[in-house]
N, C-alpha and C positions, 0 to 999 in steps of 0.2 A: 556720532550717530544722532540723527535728528530727533527732536522731541516728538512723541506720539500725540496726535490730536485726541483729546478726551472731552467727555461731557455730552450732554444731550443737544446742545447748540454750539456749533463751531463758529467762532467770530472771524471777521475779515482779517484781523491782526494775527490770529492763530494760523490761518491758512497762508497769509503773506509770509509769516516766519518760516513755515514749512517749505514754501517755495524758495525762499532765500537759502535755507539750509541745504536744499537739494539742488540749488543752482537752476531752478526751473524759470525760464524766461517767459512767463505767462501771467496774465492778469487774474488775480483771485476772483474778481467780479465776473470777468468773462467766463472763467471756468465754472463758477457757480451757475451762471445763466445757462451755459451748455448743459450742465448736469440736470438742472431743473426742467429744461425743455425735454431732455431725453426721458426723465422720470415721469413727465406729464403724459407720456404716450402709453402708459400701462406698464405692467410687470416686465422686468428685464432680468435675465439671469446675471448673477454677480460677475461671472467670467466675461460675459459680453460687455458689461458696463466697465469692468476693469480694462478690457482690451480697447474699447473706444476712448476711454479717458487717457490711457497710456499713449495712444496715438495723438490725441488732442494736445496733450502736454509735451509731447516729444520725448517721452521717457524711454530709456533703453536699459537692458541688462540689470546691473546692480542697483542703479538708481530706481528703476521701476520696482524692483523687489523691496528696496528699503521703504519706498513710499506706500506700498500695498496696504498695510494695516491702517495707517493714518487716513488714507483715501477711502478705505472701506468704512471707517468710522464717519467720515465726512458724508459719504453716500447715504448711510443710514440716518444720520442727523437731518440731512436735506429732505429725504423722503418723509421722515416723521413730521417735519414742519409742514410739508405740503399736505399731508393727510390729516393733520390736526383739525378737529372740527371747530376749535375756537379761533381759527384763522391766525395762528401765530407766525405764519410764513412771512419772511422779509427777504428781499433780494440782498445778497451779501455785498455791501458797498463800503467804501472808506468812511472813516470817522468824520463827524461834522467839523473837525478842526481844520481840515483841508479847505482850500478855496473852493467856492461854489463851482467854478468852471471845471476844476479837476473832478469834483464829485459828479457833475453832469456827464463828463466824458466816461466815467466808470458806469453810469447808468446806461449810456449808449452801448458800451461794450457788453454789459449784462444782457440788454435787450437783443442785440444782434446775435449774440451767441445762444440765447434762449431759442430764437427762431431756428438757428442751425441745429440745436439739439432736438427740437420738434421734428425738423426735416429728417434727421437721422433715424428717429424713432417711428416715423410714419410707416404703417403697413397697409396692406390691401383693405383692411377694415377701418381705415382712417375716416372718421366722420365727426364733424363738429357742427354745433348749432350755429345759427346765424349770429347770435351774440358772441359765440366763441370765435367765429371767423372774423368778426369785427375786432375783437380783442387781439387776435393774432396780427391783424393788419395794423392796429394801433401800436402794438409792441414793436413790429417791424419798422414803423415810421419813427418811433422814439429811438430806435437803434441807429438812425441816421443823424443823430445830434452832431453838430459841427462845433469845432473850437472857435469858429468865427461868429459868435453871437455876443450880444450885450446883455449883461445881467441887470435887471431892473431893481428898484428899491424893494419890490415885493418878491425878489428872487428866492429867498429862503422859504417863504410861504408857498410859492409856486412849486419849489423843489419838493416839499413835503407832500403837496397835493399830487404831484407826479408819481412819487413813490407809492402813495396810497392807491392811486389808479392802477399802477403796475401790479401791486399785491392782489387787488380784486380781479384784474384781468387774468393773472396767472391761476388764481383759484378757480375761476370760471373755466378756463381751458383744461385745467387738471380734472375737474369734475366731468367735463365733456368727454375727455379722452381716456380716463382711467377705467379700462375695461376689466371685467372679472378675469381672474387667472384660471387657466385650465390646469387641473390638478396633475396632469401628466407632464407638465413642462419641466419640473424638477426644481431645484433650489433657486429662488428668485429673491430680489430685493423688493418685495411687496408684501 
């Protein structure tokens, strides 16, 4: 039986271990990006979030059931980080011990899947400011990172600046799209 995710902040390594234990062939960074994009579009019923995540991860039957509690913890942790007024949100990315090129590929996966999650969460009331639209365009462009690039001497500094930009862009989009919840909707993850 896989270890249950615990704690207020789930790490990349914890999610990677869960994916390994459940034989999930998905990127933890990509999944976190998708989840954050979906959560940025306002309140979502837990059942709907579980269903879309289960499809995204390709989970079926017993594996989906086994993962349910851990993923629910992960959803709540991710939402809490997005909502935190002290801006503790961080994209879930591999440790700095990996080569920069691999970390940049994970950033690309995170960003492209974030856009996918926003796309899934868009409703008729989807409205974003011009700054929010620019942030979404930038995140989409970052999602196109290719493995065919050269890392400069300033690569680590540039990487940290890129992550900081993504953090700010996601918080901007979240504040633009996070609509008030209708009290009749039922149990939601907001």
